[in-house]
C-alpha positions as CSV (number, residue, x, y, z in Angstrom):
1,M,7.7,-3.9,13.6
2,E,4.2,-3.2,12.2
3,P,1.4,-3.4,14.8
4,E,-1.1,-6.3,14.4
5,N,-4.2,-4.4,13.5
6,G,-3.0,-1.5,11.3
7,M,0.3,0.2,9.9
8,L,2.3,2.9,11.5
9,L,2.1,6.5,10.3
10,K,5.5,6.2,10.1
11,S,5.9,3.1,7.7
12,L,3.1,4.5,5.2
13,V,4.5,8.4,5.1
14,E,8.0,6.7,4.5
15,E,6.7,4.4,1.3
16,I,4.9,7.4,0.4
17,G,7.4,9.8,0.1
18,L,5.2,12.5,2.1
19,Q,6.7,15.6,3.5
20,V,6.2,15.9,7.5
21,V,5.4,19.8,8.0
22,Y,4.6,18.7,11.5
23,K,5.3,15.7,13.7
24,S,3.1,15.2,16.6
25,T,4.8,14.2,20.0
26,D,3.7,10.4,19.7
27,Y,4.1,10.5,15.6
28,D,6.4,7.2,16.2
29,R,3.6,5.4,17.9
30,V,0.4,6.6,15.5
31,V,-1.4,3.7,14.1
32,I,-3.9,3.4,10.7
33,S,-6.5,1.6,11.5
34,S,-8.8,2.4,8.6
35,Q,-7.8,2.1,4.8
36,V,-10.0,4.3,3.9
37,I,-8.9,7.8,3.2
38,N,-11.0,11.1,4.0
39,R,-11.6,14.2,2.4
40,P,-12.9,16.6,5.2
41,G,-15.5,18.7,2.8
42,L,-18.3,18.2,5.0
43,Q,-16.1,18.6,8.2
44,L,-15.3,22.0,6.9
45,T,-18.7,22.8,6.7
46,G,-19.3,22.1,10.4
47,F,-21.1,18.7,9.6
48,Y,-19.6,16.2,12.1
49,D,-22.2,13.7,12.4
50,H,-21.1,10.5,11.6
51,F,-17.6,11.4,11.1
52,T,-15.0,8.3,11.4
53,A,-12.2,10.1,13.3
54,N,-9.5,7.6,12.8
55,R,-9.3,7.8,8.8
56,L,-6.4,9.8,7.7
57,Q,-7.3,13.2,6.4
58,I,-6.7,15.2,3.0
59,I,-7.4,18.1,2.3
60,G,-7.2,19.2,-1.9
61,I,-7.3,22.5,-3.9
62,I,-11.1,22.0,-3.7
63,E,-11.1,22.3,0.3
64,D,-8.1,25.0,0.0
65,A,-10.6,27.2,-2.3
66,Y,-13.0,26.8,-0.2
67,L,-11.3,27.7,3.0
68,H,-9.7,30.8,1.6
69,E,-13.5,32.0,1.3
70,F,-13.5,32.5,4.9
71,P,-11.5,35.3,7.3
72,E,-8.4,34.4,9.2
73,E,-10.2,33.7,12.8
74,V,-13.0,31.5,11.0
75,R,-10.3,29.2,9.2
76,Q,-8.8,29.2,12.5
77,Q,-11.6,27.5,14.4
78,K,-12.3,25.1,11.6
79,F,-9.1,23.9,11.4
80,Y,-9.1,23.5,15.2
81,D,-12.4,21.6,15.2
82,L,-10.9,19.1,12.4
83,M,-7.9,18.5,14.8
84,E,-9.7,18.4,17.7
85,S,-11.8,15.3,16.5
86,G,-9.0,13.2,17.5
87,I,-7.6,12.6,13.4
88,P,-4.1,10.5,13.2
89,A,-3.1,12.7,10.8
90,L,-3.8,15.7,7.9
91,I,-2.2,15.5,4.5
92,I,-2.1,19.0,2.7
93,A,-2.0,17.6,-1.5
94,H,-1.3,19.1,-4.6
95,D,1.6,21.3,-3.0
96,V,-0.9,24.1,-2.0
97,E,0.3,26.5,0.4
98,T,0.0,25.3,3.9
99,M,-2.1,27.9,5.7
100,P,-0.5,28.9,9.0
101,E,-4.1,28.4,10.8
102,C,-3.5,25.1,9.9
103,V,-0.2,24.3,11.4
104,V,-1.7,26.4,14.8
105,A,-4.3,24.2,14.8
106,A,-1.6,21.0,14.3
107,Q,0.3,22.3,17.5
108,K,-2.2,22.8,19.3
109,Y,-4.0,19.4,19.6
110,D,-0.9,17.8,18.4
111,V,-1.5,16.1,14.9
112,T,0.7,15.3,12.5
113,L,0.4,17.4,9.7
114,L,2.2,16.0,6.0
115,K,2.3,17.7,2.6
116,S,2.8,16.2,-1.1
117,G,3.3,17.7,-4.6
118,K,1.5,15.0,-5.8
119,D,-2.5,15.4,-6.6
120,T,-5.0,14.2,-4.2
121,S,-6.7,11.1,-6.7
122,E,-3.5,10.0,-6.8
123,I,-2.2,9.9,-3.2
124,I,-5.8,8.3,-2.2
125,V,-5.1,5.6,-4.5
126,T,-1.7,5.2,-3.4
127,M,-2.5,5.0,0.1
128,M,-5.6,3.0,-0.1
129,T,-3.5,0.5,-2.0
130,R,-1.1,-0.1,0.7
131,L,-3.5,0.4,3.7
132,N,-5.7,-2.3,1.7
133,N,-2.8,-4.7,1.8
134,A,-1.4,-3.8,5.5
135,L,-4.5,-4.4,7.0
136,A,-6.1,-6.9,5.5
137,P,-7.8,-9.9,7.2
138,K,-4.9,-12.5,8.0
139,I,-3.9,-15.6,9.1
140,M,-0.9,-18.8,9.2
141,R,-2.8,-22.0,8.6
142,H,-0.9,-25.4,8.7
143,G,0.2,-26.7,5.2
144,V,2.3,-26.5,1.9
145,F,1.7,-24.0,-0.3
146,V,3.0,-24.3,-4.0
147,E,2.3,-23.0,-7.5
148,V,1.0,-25.5,-10.1
149,Y,0.6,-24.5,-13.7
150,G,-0.1,-21.5,-12.2
151,E,-2.8,-22.4,-9.8
152,G,-2.3,-21.6,-6.1
153,L,-2.7,-25.4,-4.4
154,L,-2.8,-25.2,-0.5
155,I,-1.9,-28.9,0.3
156,I,-3.1,-29.9,4.0
157,G,-3.5,-32.7,6.1
158,E,-2.3,-34.4,9.5
159,S,1.3,-34.7,9.5
160,G,2.9,-37.3,8.3
161,M,0.5,-37.5,5.3
162,G,3.7,-37.0,2.7
163,K,2.8,-33.5,2.2
164,S,6.5,-31.9,1.8
165,E,7.6,-35.1,-0.1
166,T,5.1,-34.2,-2.6
167,A,5.7,-30.4,-2.7
168,L,9.4,-31.8,-3.5
169,E,8.2,-34.1,-6.4
170,L,6.2,-31.0,-7.7
171,I,9.2,-28.5,-7.5
172,K,11.4,-31.8,-9.5
173,R,8.5,-31.3,-12.0
174,G,9.2,-27.7,-12.5
175,H,6.3,-26.1,-10.2
176,R,7.4,-23.7,-7.2
177,L,7.3,-23.9,-4.1
178,I,5.5,-20.8,-2.4
179,S,5.8,-22.0,1.2
180,D,6.3,-25.2,3.6
181,D,4.8,-26.5,6.7
182,A,3.4,-22.6,7.4
183,V,1.3,-20.8,5.3
184,N,0.5,-16.7,6.0
185,I,-3.1,-16.5,4.5
186,K,-4.4,-13.0,3.6
187,K,-7.6,-11.7,2.0
188,I,-7.1,-9.4,-0.6
189,N,-10.7,-8.7,-1.3
190,S,-14.3,-10.5,-0.8
191,S,-13.2,-13.6,-3.4
192,T,-9.4,-13.6,-2.7
193,L,-7.1,-15.1,-0.8
194,M,-3.3,-14.7,-1.3
195,G,-0.7,-17.1,0.5
196,T,2.9,-16.6,1.2
197,A,5.7,-18.1,3.6
198,P,6.5,-16.3,6.9
199,D,10.2,-14.9,6.4
200,L,11.9,-17.4,8.5
201,I,10.9,-20.7,6.7
202,R,10.9,-18.8,3.2
203,N,12.5,-21.0,0.0
204,Y,12.9,-23.8,2.9
205,I,11.4,-27.1,2.7
206,E,11.8,-30.2,6.0
207,L,11.9,-33.6,4.6
208,R,12.1,-36.5,7.4
209,G,15.7,-38.4,7.3
210,I,17.0,-35.4,5.7
211,G,16.5,-32.3,7.4
212,V,15.7,-28.5,6.0
213,V,16.6,-28.1,3.2
214,D,16.6,-24.5,0.6
215,V,15.0,-25.1,-2.2
216,R,16.1,-21.9,-4.0
217,H,19.2,-23.0,-4.0
218,I,19.2,-26.6,-4.8
219,F,16.5,-26.4,-7.4
220,G,17.4,-22.5,-8.7
221,N,15.3,-19.1,-8.6
222,G,12.9,-20.6,-11.0
223,S,12.2,-23.2,-8.3
224,V,10.4,-20.9,-5.5
225,K,7.8,-17.8,-5.9
226,M,6.8,-15.2,-3.1
227,G,3.0,-15.5,-3.0
228,E,0.4,-16.2,-5.2
229,K,-3.5,-16.7,-5.1
230,I,-5.4,-19.5,-3.4
231,D,-7.1,-21.7,-6.1
232,L,-7.8,-25.2,-4.8
233,V,-7.4,-26.9,-1.1
234,V,-6.1,-30.0,-1.1
235,R,-6.3,-32.6,1.4
236,L,-4.4,-35.7,2.2
237,E,-5.7,-38.3,4.5
238,T,-4.9,-41.8,5.2
239,W,-7.2,-44.3,3.1
240,K,-10.0,-45.6,4.8
241,Q,-12.1,-48.7,4.1
242,D,-15.2,-47.5,5.2
243,A,-15.4,-43.8,4.0
244,T,-16.6,-42.7,0.3
245,Y,-14.5,-40.8,-1.9
246,D,-16.0,-38.6,-5.2
247,R,-15.2,-41.3,-7.7
248,L,-17.2,-38.6,-10.3
249,G,-16.1,-35.2,-9.4
250,N,-19.9,-33.8,-9.9
251,N,-20.6,-32.4,-6.5
252,T,-17.8,-29.8,-5.9
253,Q,-16.5,-29.3,-2.3
254,Y,-15.9,-26.1,-0.7
255,I,-14.1,-24.9,2.3
256,D,-14.5,-21.5,4.0
257,I,-11.3,-19.4,5.2
258,L,-11.6,-16.3,6.1
259,G,-15.5,-15.7,4.6
260,V,-13.8,-17.0,1.3
261,K,-14.9,-20.1,-0.6
262,L,-12.6,-22.4,-2.0
263,P,-12.8,-25.3,-3.9
264,Y,-11.8,-28.0,-1.8
265,L,-10.8,-31.9,-2.5
266,T,-9.5,-35.1,-0.3
267,V,-7.2,-37.0,-1.4
268,P,-7.0,-40.4,-0.1
269,V,-3.2,-41.9,0.5
270,T,-1.9,-45.3,-0.1
271,P,1.5,-46.6,-1.1
272,G,1.8,-46.5,-4.7
273,R,-0.1,-43.3,-5.4
274,N,1.9,-41.1,-7.2
275,L,0.1,-37.3,-5.0
276,A,2.4,-35.3,-7.8
277,V,0.8,-36.4,-10.9
278,I,-3.1,-36.4,-8.9
279,L,-2.1,-32.6,-7.8
280,E,-1.0,-31.8,-11.5
281,V,-4.4,-33.3,-12.6
282,A,-6.2,-31.4,-10.2
283,A,-4.6,-28.3,-10.7
284,M,-5.4,-28.4,-14.4
285,N,-8.4,-29.4,-13.8
286,N,-9.9,-26.5,-11.6
287,R,-8.3,-24.3,-14.3
288,Q,-10.7,-25.6,-16.5
289,K,-13.7,-25.5,-14.2
290,R,-13.1,-22.0,-13.9
291,M,-12.7,-21.6,-17.8
292,G,-16.2,-23.0,-18.2
293,Y,-15.3,-26.9,-18.8
294,D,-16.1,-29.2,-16.5
295,S,-15.2,-32.6,-17.5
296,A,-17.5,-34.6,-14.9
297,R,-20.4,-32.5,-16.1
298,D,-19.6,-33.5,-19.4
299,F,-19.4,-37.0,-18.8
300,S,-22.7,-37.2,-16.6
301,E,-24.3,-35.8,-19.7
302,R,-22.7,-38.5,-22.3
303,L,-23.9,-40.8,-19.7
304,D,-27.3,-39.6,-20.0
305,Q,-27.6,-39.3,-23.6
306,Y,-26.6,-43.0,-23.2
307,F,-29.1,-44.0,-21.2
308,D,-31.5,-42.3,-22.9
309,A,-30.5,-43.7,-26.2
310,L,-31.1,-47.6,-24.6
311,E,-34.5,-46.2,-24.0
312,E,-35.4,-44.9,-26.9
313,G,-34.3,-48.0,-28.9
């Protein structure tokens, strides 16, 4: 099982297909906690100010050529200094020959030494992509997550509001379930959240009075999806007589999740309201807003023009 705050070095090595030249005694327990990969050019010159030791280090053709400019004892000391700093592992890229001094230093300071035939930039991009995904900030939220017309709708609200029933009606109308009851939310970048289902409940939905049903088996493979970007958060709540609900949609509300602001709607629930149709319209309207057309703004402008014409007349 992967740790909460990082990724096991062993898992990364297996996924990327790196060759293990020397395996440290704690190889199975080493955790990578930074998605940044460092090329230790300055460190090989002896400059260690502001050096972040928890990053993976990679040596390519340039670093290899630089090190070969020095006699053996100087190279040995440079590798000693690098390994002694506490790095999690050192990767030799581009299939350059592993220097004996590097192996000696890895053994002395018990640091895993890895090798790859791929070029340096390719390894860095591959590892950073995998680490960015593994180390992304994440939380779990109670709710139902569905894809409607390509929009990721996170439906939240108190228990008994009909979230699962609404999701089921959306599935019947051709949309897809991602998760029911609990949603894993991961921050992919500064403006994007990805929602997925916990492994245990993936493809299942709970319906009061019926129990837990397997959506994929009942409605087919096209009725479920592994994950989706969260585009809109919809809160279902019991209609309140004294509450003021947005009737024009001029003022877009937002909710903050993991530092990302997402459009947020409150939909009052009353007997007879077709929530599935309402959410379909909400999804299409949200997509139009992202594409530059805002129907509420357009309607307001038409009203302004109408009243301006009345005043002039």
